[in-house]
N, C-alpha and C positions, 0 to 999 in steps of 0.2 A: 556613356555619353555625359559630357560635362553639363553641369547645371546651367540653365539659361540665365544670362545676366541682363540687366536693364539699366540704361543710363538714368541716373537719378538727378533731379534738380531740386535742391532744398527750397528754392524760391517758389516752386510750383505748389507744393503742399507740405503739410507737416508729416504726412506719410513718407514722402520722399526723404525728408530730413531724418526721420526715425530710421529708415532703411540705411541711409548713408552712415549715420552714427553707429548703427549696429555692425555694419561692415568694418568701419574704421576701428572700433574697439576690438573686434575679433582679430583684425590684422595686428593691432598693437600688442595683444596678448598671445598671438600665435595660436589662437583657438580655432579648431575646425568646426563646421556646422554639426558634424557628428558628435563632437565632444560637448558643444553647447546644448545640443539636444538631450544628452544624458544628464546634464546638470540641471536644466530648467524643466525637464520632463515634458517637453513638447516635441512633436515629430520634426524631423529634418525638413520634410516637405512644407510644413507650416512655417517654420523659421525662414526658409528660403522665400516663401511667399511674402513674409513681412519685409525681408531685405530688398525685394524688388518692388515694394509698395503695392502689392496686389492683395495682401491680406492685412486685416487689422490686428494689432498687437493687443488683443483683448485681455483684460485682467484675468488672472494675476501675473501674466507674462512679464510685464514691465518691472514689477518689483523683483522678480526672480533674475531678470537680466541685470538690474542694478546690483544685486547681491553677487552675481557671477563676476561682474567686471569691477566692482567696488566704485561705482559711479555716483553714489550718494544722491539718488533721486532724479538723475538726469532723464532716464527713460520714463519714469513715472510722470515727470513734468511734460515730456513730449506727448505722452498718451493723453494728458488733459487737453492739450491743444488739438490733437486729432479728434478726440471725443466731441469737442465743440464744432469741429468741421463737419461732423456727421449730420448736423442739423442745419436747415436753411437759415440764411441770414436773419429772416424775420423772427426766428425763434430765439436767437442767441441773447438778445437783450432780455427777453422774458426769462430765460434760464438763469441769467445773472441775478435778476431780481428774485426769482424763486429761491435760489440758493441762499439769499440774504434774508428772506422773509421770516418774521417771527410769527405771523399768522397767515395761513393760506385758506381762503374760503372759495369753494368751488360748487357750481351747479353743473351737473353732467346730464346732458339731454338724451343721448342715445347709447353711450357705452360707459362702462365703469372707468373711473379716473385712472390714468396711467400709473400714478404713484402707488396705487393699491392693487394693481393687476397681478394675477398669478402668471407664471411663465407660460402655461398652456393657453390661457385666455389672451395674453398679450400676443403670442405667436399667431393665434387665429385672427386677431384684429389686424395685425400687420400684414398677414397673407391676404386677407380680404381687401385691404386698402391698397395693396401694391401687387396685383395678380401677375404682373409681368416681371417682377424682380426675381433674381436667382435665389436659390436656397441660401447661398453664402451671404448675399446682401440682406435677406430677411434675418439671418442669424446675427449679423452685425447690428441691425436696427434693434433687434431684441436685446442684445447685450447692453446697448446704450440706454435703452428704456429701463431695464432692470437696475442699471447702475444709478440712475437718477433717484430711485427709491431709497437710496442710502441716506438721504437727508432726513428721513423719518426715523432713522435709528441712531442719529447723532446723540452724544451725551445730553445735549440740550436741544431737542428737536423743535421745529416750529409746531404751533398748534394748527391742526387741520380740521376745518369745518366742511364736511362733505354732504351735499344734497344730491341724491340720485333720483332722477326721474324714474317713475315706475317702468317706463319703456326700457331702461337699461337693465332692469331686472328680468324682464319678460322676453327680451330678444335673445334666443339661444345661440350665442356666439360660441363656436367650437363644439357644440353638442351638449346634451343634458349633463353628462358627467363633468365636463369642463365648467359649465355654468354652476353646478352644485358646489364644486370646489371653490370657484371664484366667490360665490356668495358666502360660503363658510369663512373665507378669508376676510371678507368685508366685516362680518360679525366679529371676528377675532380682533381686527383692527379697531373696531368700535369700543372694545374693552380697554384700550390703552387710555391713560389719563389725558393725553394731549390730542385725542381724536374724538370728534362728534360726528355721527352719521344720521341723517334724516332721509326720508323718502317723500318725494312729491308725488302724490297719487294722481291717477288719471281723473278722479272725481273732483280734483281741485280746479279743473277747467283751464281757461286762458290765463296766461301770465306774461310778464314783460320780456322773457328771454326765450320765446318759442322758436327763434331763428337759429339757436345753437347753444353751446355751452358758455358759461361765464365764470371767470376767476377774478377775485379781488385779492391782491397781494399787499400786505401791510409790513413795512420795514420797522426795525426797532425804534427808529426816530419818529414813527407815526406816519410817514409818507405812504401814500397808497397809489397803486396802479391797477388798471383793469385790463383783462385780456378776454376778447371774444373770439370764439373759434367755431368755424363751420366744418364741413366734411373735408374741404380742400383748401381752406384759407384761415388765416388768423390775423387779428389786429390788436396791437398793444397800445393802450391809451395811458398817458401820464399827465395830461393836462388836468389840473385840480378840479375845475368846474365840470369837465366831461366825466371824470372819475366819480364825482359826487352823484351824477345821474345814474351811473352804473351801480354805485353803492345802494342807491334807493331801490333799483331793480332787484338786486340781490336780497335786500331786506324784505321786500314784498314776497319774493319766492320763499324765503325762510319762514315768513308768517303763515304761508299756505301749506307748508310741509308738515308732516306728522311729527309728533314728539319722538325723541330717540327710542323710547320703549315700544311705542306703537310701530315705529319704523322697523325695529328689529323683528317684530311679529310678522310684518308684511314680508320681510326678507326670508324668514323661516318658512312661510307659506309657499313662497316661490321655490325654495329649495325642495320642499316636499313634492311639489308638482313636477320638478325635474327628476326627482327620485322615481316617481311613477313612470316617467318616460324612458328611464334608463333600462337597457336590456338586463336580464337576470345574470348574476355572476355564476 
């Protein structure tokens, strides 16, 4: 049976444009899907799904396709556009600012920050937040989230100041083993010279951001923006006076948080508690 085809409209989405370009370059080079599959080491089924815009061309496929066709970054560029399309409009401006920021300061109310999530923890968070999504859709969201973490591994990464509410340490997302690995990863991140991690303990009581998480982004030119996020909504603020108020809120939270060394001790205690919950190997 011949593979199912689908009419693609490049004006509809970047996925369609990617699929159309993939078909076009295969036709120009006379390359079959079977041959392309051998070259890029992806299944024929996966490549066909990309061609009909039903599957995402997740990294590192795009760079391999560019190498196969000699297209000098065309498909990697298209992937960047697709990647942005995976996030709702309200997040895209935030993502642009995050990518430019020299300092990222975050207070996390309920879960560990996405930029430092392990794959298993991120998968559990995404599955819990989108229980009706297909497995494939969850995997797409997971890949996009993990790719965002690359900003912390750039040659000159932004400074990250992360304040974790104690609730984010004590909520067993994904189970004890997943949480133990996640907290170990947070401790490892805290050892990097450009990362500071603090814990806001339950004992600190009320604070200005009890309604959700708060992020302050600082650009190299000193401009700041604030992003407030709840479980199903987010708001980016760029007005100078409004951001100044959120900056004060963040500074007050920071003042109530434990110092980095005491925070590390609290995280280690939580890890030990999860170790006791884990079944014997």
